[in-house]
N, C-alpha and C positions, 0 to 999 in steps of 0.2 A: 696878640690877637686884636684885630680891628674891632671897634665898638659894635658894628653891625653883625659881627660874627659870633656875638655872645649867644650862648645856648638859651633856648626858650625857658628852661627851668631857672636860669639865673635872673630872669626879668621879674620886675615887680608884679605882684598879683598871681603869678603862674607857678604852681607847684608841680609835684611829680605826676599827679593825675591829669592835670591839664596838659603837661608836657607829653605824656603818653598818648593822649587823644590827638594832639597836634602832630606827633611823630607818625601816627597812623595815616595822616593825610599829607605826609611829606613836608611838614613845616618843622624845621629843626633849629633855626637861628632867628635872631632879630631881623636879619636881612630877608629871610623867607617871609616873616610876618609883615614886614614893611611892603614887600612885593604884592602880597594878596590883600592886605588890609584886614582890619578887625572883622568887618562884615563878611568878607570872603572866607576868612579862616573859620568863623562861626558856622557859616553855611556848609563848608566842606566837612566839618565835624558832624553836623546834623545829617548831611547826606550820606555819611559813612555809617549811619545808624547808631551813633554814639549818643549818650545822654547829654543833652544841652539845656541850658536855661539862659535867660537874659543876663544872669550874673557872669556867665562865661563871656558873653559879648562885651560886657562892661569891663571885665578883667583884661580882655585882649586890647581894648582901646586904651585902658589905663597903662598897660604895658608899653604900648607905642608912645604914649605921652609921658611915661615915667611918673605917673601919679597913682595913688591908691584908687581902686575902682569906686569906692564909696565917696570919693571926693569929686567925682565927675559931676559937673553941673547937670541939673535935671533936664535942661534943654538939650544937652548933648545925648543924654540917655534916651530921651524921647526920639530924637532924630535917628539914633542908632537902631532903636526898635522899629521905627518906621521903615528904614532902609532894609533891615533884615526881613521884614514881612513882605515888602514889595519885591525884593529880589528872590524871595522864596516862592513867589507866584501867588501869594495869599491875597494880593490886592490891598487896597486901603482898609483900615479898620471899619467895622460896621458903624453906621450913623446912629446916634442916639435918637430915640423917639421922644418927642415932647409930650 
C-alpha cells in the first residue's frame, strides 16, 4: 500500500466518527484528503449537514502534517479558522469596538 493510500481512520487525530463523516463526502484515503485539503474537507462535512467544530478542522490539518491537533501552533489554527470562515462565505470576523 502506498503511503497516500492509507485509510482516513489510520491517520493521526482521525477516528471512526471522523472517518464516517469524511466517507459521506467521498474522502476515504490520505490522497483524497491531500487533494481537497483540510479546509476543503471541513467545509464538505459542514455542507453535508454533519456536525463540525474547529476541532475537526485542526484534526484534519494535523492528519495532513502527521502531528497531534493540539500541537498545531496557534498561528496555524488562527489561519485555518480564518480560511474556513472566508471560504464558507461568512466574510472576515467582526471588528471589535473600542
